[in-house]
ROKOLNU-572222 format. One line per field, with one value per residue: residue in three letters; y, x, z of N, C-alpha, C, O in turn. Coordinates in steps of 0.02 Angstrom, whole numbers, plus 50000, padded with zeros to 5 digits. Each point is the difference from the previous one (the first is absolute). Layout:
type <- Ala, ...
npy <- Y, ...
npx <- X, ...
npz <- Z, ...
capy <- Y, ...
capx <- X, ...
capz <- Z, ...
cpy <- Y, ...
cpx <- X, ...
cpz <- Z, ...
opy <- Y, ...
opx <- X, ...
opz <- Z, ...
***
This chain:
type <- Met, Lys, Lys, Ile, Cys, Lys, Leu, Ile, Val, Ile, Val, Ile, Ser, Val, Leu, Leu, Leu, Leu, Gln, Leu, Val, Ile, Phe, Leu, Thr, Ala, Arg, Tyr, Gly, Trp, Arg, Leu, Ser, Gly, Phe, Glu, Met, Cys, Glu, Ser, Pro, Asp, Ile, Leu, Cys, Val, Glu, Thr, Val, His, Val, Thr, Asp, Glu, Thr, Val, His, Ile, Val, Gly, Asn, Thr, Ala, Ser, Ser, Ala, Thr, Ser, Tyr, Ile, Gly, Tyr, Thr, Tyr, Gln, Ile, Arg, Asp, Gly, Val, Leu, Tyr, Val, Gly, Ile, Lys, Gln, Asn, Leu, Leu, Phe, Gly, Phe, Gln, Asn, Arg, Tyr, Gly, Gly, Phe, Ser, Phe, Val, Ile, Glu, Gly, Asp, Phe, Ser, Asn, Leu, Lys, His, Ile, Ala, Leu, Thr, Asn, Gly, Glu, Glu, Glu, Lys, Cys, Ile, Trp, Ser, Ala, Gln, Asn, Asn
npy <- 49496, 50000, 50058, 50109, 50031, 49995, 50097, 50108, 50009, 50027, 50115, 50073, 50015, 50065, 50103, 50034, 50026, 50109, 50088, 50020, 50048, 50111, 50064, 50003, 50091, 50114, 50026, 50012, 50107, 50055, 50018, 50097, 50052, 49981, 49926, 49996, 50002, 49894, 50003, 50085, 49912, 50004, 50037, 49890, 50061, 49898, 50033, 50006, 49898, 50042, 49906, 50016, 49922, 50090, 49997, 50107, 49980, 50083, 49987, 50084, 49979, 50106, 49965, 49972, 50087, 50009, 49904, 50021, 49975, 49937, 49943, 49913, 49966, 49940, 49958, 49936, 49984, 49924, 50033, 50045, 50028, 50019, 50035, 50053, 50046, 50025, 50046, 50077, 50055, 49961, 49894, 50027, 49936, 49914, 49983, 50098, 49931, 49998, 50044, 49904, 50002, 49892, 50006, 49911, 50039, 49917, 49963, 50004, 49942, 50052, 50060, 50019, 50038, 50076, 50025, 50047, 50027, 49993, 49893, 50085, 50079, 49951, 49979, 49943, 49987, 49930, 49963, 49931, 50018, 50105, 49951
npx <- 46386, 49925, 50051, 49993, 49886, 49958, 50048, 49943, 49928, 50023, 50024, 49909, 49944, 50052, 49967, 49902, 49987, 50035, 49931, 49926, 50042, 50006, 49892, 49948, 50051, 49983, 49915, 49994, 50046, 49977, 49886, 50020, 50012, 49887, 50093, 50005, 49887, 49984, 49916, 50047, 50019, 50095, 49949, 50021, 49912, 50050, 49890, 49951, 50012, 49931, 50034, 49974, 49923, 49963, 50007, 50016, 50007, 50022, 50057, 49976, 50120, 49959, 50105, 49980, 50033, 50094, 50053, 49974, 49913, 50071, 50056, 49947, 50102, 49928, 50058, 49955, 50069, 49967, 49897, 50036, 49975, 50010, 50057, 49940, 50088, 49891, 50094, 49924, 50089, 50030, 50061, 50054, 49928, 50063, 49933, 49938, 49961, 49994, 49902, 49999, 49940, 50022, 49922, 50072, 49955, 49975, 50047, 49946, 49950, 50013, 49918, 50081, 50020, 50016, 49989, 50043, 49942, 50101, 49998, 50004, 49934, 50051, 49891, 50068, 49916, 50011, 49969, 50011, 50108, 49977, 49978
npz <- 48653, 49910, 49913, 49984, 49963, 49905, 49974, 50010, 49914, 49889, 49977, 49977, 49903, 49926, 50005, 49936, 49894, 49990, 50014, 49912, 49902, 50006, 49988, 49889, 49938, 50013, 49944, 49879, 49966, 50090, 49998, 49936, 50097, 49996, 49997, 49894, 49969, 49984, 50078, 50050, 49952, 49947, 49893, 49978, 50031, 49998, 49981, 49907, 50046, 49922, 50055, 49890, 50043, 50062, 50117, 49942, 50102, 49924, 50100, 49938, 50003, 49992, 49963, 49900, 50063, 49951, 50025, 49896, 50054, 49950, 50092, 49945, 50026, 49929, 50093, 49926, 50080, 49933, 49962, 49916, 50114, 49882, 50078, 49914, 50057, 49975, 49999, 50052, 49953, 49899, 49978, 50078, 49960, 49970, 50089, 50007, 50055, 49888, 50041, 50049, 49910, 50043, 49915, 50036, 49902, 50069, 49923, 50108, 49921, 49906, 50035, 49928, 49899, 50079, 49888, 50097, 49920, 49992, 50035, 50076, 50036, 50087, 49996, 50051, 49935, 49908, 50093, 49908, 49964, 49950, 49918
capy <- 49994, 49924, 49964, 50009, 49969, 49934, 49982, 49997, 49942, 49941, 50003, 49977, 49921, 49964, 50003, 49957, 49934, 49977, 49995, 49935, 49939, 50004, 49975, 49933, 49959, 49998, 49973, 49939, 49970, 49959, 49930, 49968, 49981, 49935, 50025, 50039, 50057, 49993, 50021, 49952, 49958, 50019, 50055, 49986, 49964, 49972, 49993, 49937, 49962, 49956, 49958, 49941, 49979, 50030, 50068, 50008, 50076, 50031, 50070, 50028, 50079, 50010, 50049, 50070, 50024, 50046, 49964, 49967, 49935, 49993, 49932, 49942, 49938, 49943, 49946, 49930, 49951, 49945, 50011, 50066, 50062, 50057, 50057, 50066, 50061, 50061, 50069, 50053, 50067, 50035, 49982, 49966, 50037, 49959, 49987, 50043, 50001, 49933, 49937, 49955, 49937, 49970, 49933, 49969, 49936, 49946, 49933, 50004, 49939, 49970, 50059, 49987, 50066, 50062, 50041, 50078, 50011, 50056, 49966, 49989, 49975, 49951, 49994, 49939, 50019, 49937, 49933, 49960, 49957, 50043, 49999
capx <- 49976, 49989, 50058, 50025, 49962, 50005, 50064, 50001, 49966, 50043, 50056, 49984, 49983, 50068, 50034, 49952, 50019, 50060, 50000, 49967, 50041, 50047, 49973, 49999, 50070, 50026, 49953, 49996, 50050, 50056, 49979, 50023, 50064, 50007, 50022, 50057, 49973, 49981, 50045, 50059, 49985, 50033, 49973, 49931, 49989, 49939, 49982, 49960, 49982, 49950, 50003, 49948, 50013, 49964, 50018, 50047, 49979, 50056, 49990, 50072, 50007, 50075, 50041, 49985, 49940, 49990, 49970, 49930, 49994, 49959, 49973, 50035, 49998, 50025, 50012, 50006, 50047, 50026, 49972, 50015, 49964, 50039, 49949, 50025, 49956, 50029, 49977, 50012, 50003, 49949, 49927, 49955, 49943, 49969, 50037, 50048, 50055, 50040, 49974, 49972, 49952, 49963, 49990, 50007, 49963, 50028, 50020, 50062, 50005, 50073, 50051, 50059, 50025, 49979, 50059, 50004, 50047, 50004, 50041, 50073, 49999, 49947, 49998, 49950, 49955, 49963, 50026, 49944, 50025, 49985, 49929
capz <- 50066, 50012, 50005, 50064, 50051, 49989, 50008, 50068, 50037, 49989, 50045, 50068, 50002, 49992, 50068, 50058, 49989, 50011, 50072, 50013, 49994, 50041, 50064, 50002, 50004, 50065, 50047, 49998, 49955, 50044, 50005, 49948, 50019, 50056, 50072, 49994, 50022, 50081, 50049, 50025, 50060, 50054, 50031, 50008, 50063, 49996, 50064, 49999, 49936, 50016, 49939, 50000, 49935, 49938, 50006, 50048, 50026, 50026, 50032, 50027, 49994, 49976, 50030, 49978, 50004, 49952, 49934, 50005, 49979, 49929, 49965, 50016, 49957, 50018, 49948, 50035, 49965, 50038, 50069, 50026, 49972, 50000, 50003, 49987, 50032, 49959, 50037, 49948, 50029, 49971, 49969, 50051, 50034, 50069, 50055, 50005, 50056, 49997, 50022, 49951, 50018, 49924, 49997, 49936, 49996, 49962, 50033, 50034, 50051, 49999, 50021, 50051, 50028, 49975, 50008, 49971, 49952, 49952, 49938, 50022, 50071, 50024, 50068, 50017, 50048, 50018, 49982, 50010, 50058, 50065, 50011
cpy <- 49929, 49953, 49999, 49966, 49923, 49977, 49989, 49947, 49934, 49992, 49978, 49927, 49955, 50007, 49959, 49921, 49973, 49994, 49931, 49938, 50006, 49969, 49926, 49950, 49995, 49965, 49921, 49952, 49955, 49931, 49958, 49981, 49950, 50036, 50061, 50068, 49997, 50026, 49937, 49965, 50039, 50063, 49982, 49964, 49965, 49986, 49938, 49971, 49944, 49953, 49954, 49970, 50025, 50081, 50010, 50074, 50021, 50068, 50024, 50073, 50003, 50048, 50068, 50014, 50047, 49967, 49956, 49931, 50011, 49946, 49952, 49960, 49941, 49935, 49942, 49965, 49946, 49998, 50060, 50057, 50052, 50069, 50061, 50046, 50062, 50061, 50047, 50059, 50049, 49981, 49948, 50038, 49960, 49992, 50044, 49989, 49934, 49940, 49963, 49945, 49982, 49929, 49970, 49940, 49949, 49935, 49995, 49938, 49970, 50050, 49989, 50065, 50058, 50041, 50068, 50010, 50063, 49976, 49982, 49973, 49972, 50012, 49956, 50026, 49959, 49935, 49952, 49951, 50030, 49998, 49932
cpx <- 49983, 50054, 50035, 49982, 50015, 50073, 50009, 49963, 50043, 50054, 49981, 49981, 50059, 50034, 49963, 50017, 50073, 50012, 49960, 50048, 50057, 49984, 49993, 50049, 50026, 49961, 49994, 50044, 50054, 49984, 50030, 50073, 50014, 50007, 50052, 49994, 49982, 50048, 50051, 49965, 50021, 49966, 49919, 49995, 49928, 49978, 49958, 49998, 49954, 49991, 49943, 50006, 49979, 50034, 50072, 49985, 50070, 49983, 50073, 50002, 50080, 50031, 49986, 49923, 49979, 49969, 49932, 50009, 49962, 49989, 50058, 49999, 50035, 50008, 50013, 50046, 50018, 49977, 50026, 49962, 50038, 49954, 50053, 49945, 50025, 49970, 50034, 49988, 49937, 49930, 49963, 49952, 49967, 50059, 50072, 50048, 50038, 49973, 49970, 49966, 49973, 49998, 50001, 49965, 50023, 50008, 50063, 50000, 50071, 50050, 50050, 50013, 49976, 50066, 49982, 50061, 50005, 50031, 50067, 50001, 49943, 49993, 49941, 49948, 49956, 50026, 49951, 50030, 50000, 49925, 49957
cpz <- 50016, 50002, 50072, 50066, 49975, 50021, 50076, 50033, 49987, 50046, 50084, 50005, 50002, 50068, 50062, 49985, 50016, 50080, 50028, 49987, 50055, 50064, 50007, 49996, 50072, 50053, 49988, 49958, 50038, 49989, 49942, 49996, 50048, 50070, 49998, 50031, 50076, 50050, 50022, 50063, 50075, 50049, 50009, 50063, 49996, 50070, 50003, 49936, 50020, 49942, 50009, 49929, 49938, 49999, 50039, 50011, 50036, 50014, 50026, 49995, 49970, 50045, 49982, 50006, 49948, 49944, 50014, 49968, 49932, 49969, 50015, 49933, 50029, 49949, 50040, 49972, 50058, 50069, 50036, 49961, 50008, 50002, 49997, 50019, 49969, 50045, 49950, 50044, 49975, 49978, 50053, 50033, 50055, 50036, 49995, 50039, 50001, 50009, 49938, 50033, 49927, 50017, 49937, 50002, 49949, 50031, 50029, 50039, 49997, 50015, 50057, 50023, 49971, 50012, 49956, 49952, 49955, 49936, 50018, 50068, 50014, 50073, 50025, 50052, 50034, 49988, 50031, 50064, 50061, 50015, 50003
opy <- 49970, 49953, 49950, 49974, 49970, 49943, 49951, 49975, 49960, 49948, 49963, 49964, 49950, 49952, 49972, 49960, 49941, 49957, 49967, 49953, 49946, 49962, 49969, 49943, 49946, 49974, 49962, 49939, 49957, 49960, 49939, 49968, 49988, 50042, 50025, 50028, 50050, 50009, 49941, 50033, 50010, 50007, 50044, 49955, 50034, 49979, 49968, 50036, 49959, 50025, 49974, 50022, 49971, 50030, 49958, 50038, 49970, 50035, 49968, 50038, 49955, 50037, 50043, 49965, 50016, 50031, 49975, 49988, 50036, 49998, 50021, 50002, 50003, 49996, 50007, 49990, 50019, 49984, 50000, 50009, 50018, 50006, 50001, 49997, 50014, 49998, 49986, 50000, 50034, 50035, 49966, 50048, 50025, 50004, 49972, 50036, 49974, 49951, 50034, 49978, 50039, 49970, 50026, 49957, 50019, 49995, 49996, 50002, 49964, 49991, 49987, 50010, 49991, 50004, 50003, 49989, 50029, 50041, 49952, 49949, 50010, 50015, 50015, 50017, 50013, 49991, 50011, 49974, 49968, 50027, 50003
opx <- 50026, 50000, 50015, 50038, 50031, 50007, 50027, 50018, 50007, 50013, 50031, 50019, 50000, 50030, 50027, 50012, 50012, 50036, 50018, 50000, 50021, 50036, 50019, 49999, 50019, 50028, 50001, 49998, 50031, 50047, 50003, 50023, 50057, 49964, 50017, 50048, 50001, 50059, 49994, 49978, 49962, 50009, 49960, 50040, 49949, 50042, 50008, 49994, 50014, 49979, 49989, 50035, 50008, 50009, 50022, 49991, 50018, 49967, 50035, 49952, 50042, 49966, 50005, 49957, 49940, 49961, 49988, 50046, 49949, 49970, 50049, 49951, 50045, 49978, 50028, 49988, 50023, 50037, 49990, 49996, 50015, 49954, 50049, 49941, 50059, 49941, 50045, 49954, 49965, 49949, 49956, 50017, 49957, 50056, 50055, 50048, 50018, 50033, 49988, 50015, 49981, 50033, 49969, 50005, 50021, 49976, 50052, 50025, 50021, 50059, 49980, 49996, 49979, 50030, 49976, 50055, 49947, 50013, 50027, 50033, 49950, 50051, 49942, 50022, 49976, 50028, 49975, 49962, 50010, 49984, 49939
opz <- 50047, 50041, 50032, 50040, 50044, 50021, 50025, 50053, 50046, 50030, 50037, 50047, 50036, 50024, 50047, 50045, 50010, 50024, 50048, 50040, 50020, 50031, 50050, 50024, 50023, 50048, 50048, 49998, 49969, 49995, 50005, 49953, 50022, 50026, 50054, 50027, 50035, 49986, 49984, 50047, 50048, 50060, 50014, 50012, 50000, 50040, 50052, 49950, 50043, 49947, 50055, 49954, 49947, 49948, 50040, 49952, 50050, 49960, 50038, 49996, 49994, 50035, 50043, 49973, 50003, 49964, 50055, 49962, 49999, 49946, 50032, 49962, 50043, 49943, 50054, 49941, 50054, 50046, 50061, 49939, 50057, 49960, 50038, 49983, 49998, 50016, 49960, 50040, 50037, 50001, 49974, 50035, 50036, 49975, 49995, 49986, 50053, 49986, 49950, 50055, 49956, 50043, 49954, 50044, 49946, 50056, 49967, 50056, 50045, 49989, 50057, 50061, 49943, 50054, 49944, 50025, 49987, 49956, 49972, 50011, 49966, 50033, 49982, 50055, 50055, 49945, 50054, 50040, 50051, 50052, 50009
***
């Protein structure tokens, strides 16, 4: 009887651990692949971009109201800030209606452009020449 109870506890523990690993991979694992798992820039609508020498604040929405914003990733190359935005149908808990708003901190004094990207496509959302 004790062996059966011990086996049941082990099975339940392994299943809970497996669920936790699946959840964390789906929620945060996309960051390991760079921009490849980010949304297409074509379905993202940026409402405002506010740039200072130390921060970039981006506010926008997506064409799909079913997905939730779960995060962003960025990279600066040659004076261009590339931003990838990730939305997820199941594992987003904030901004459940497709909206996003975030602030990136860093040295942006030499910033030329800001572009949304998913690794294949790009869309310029801000340019220093226009401001």
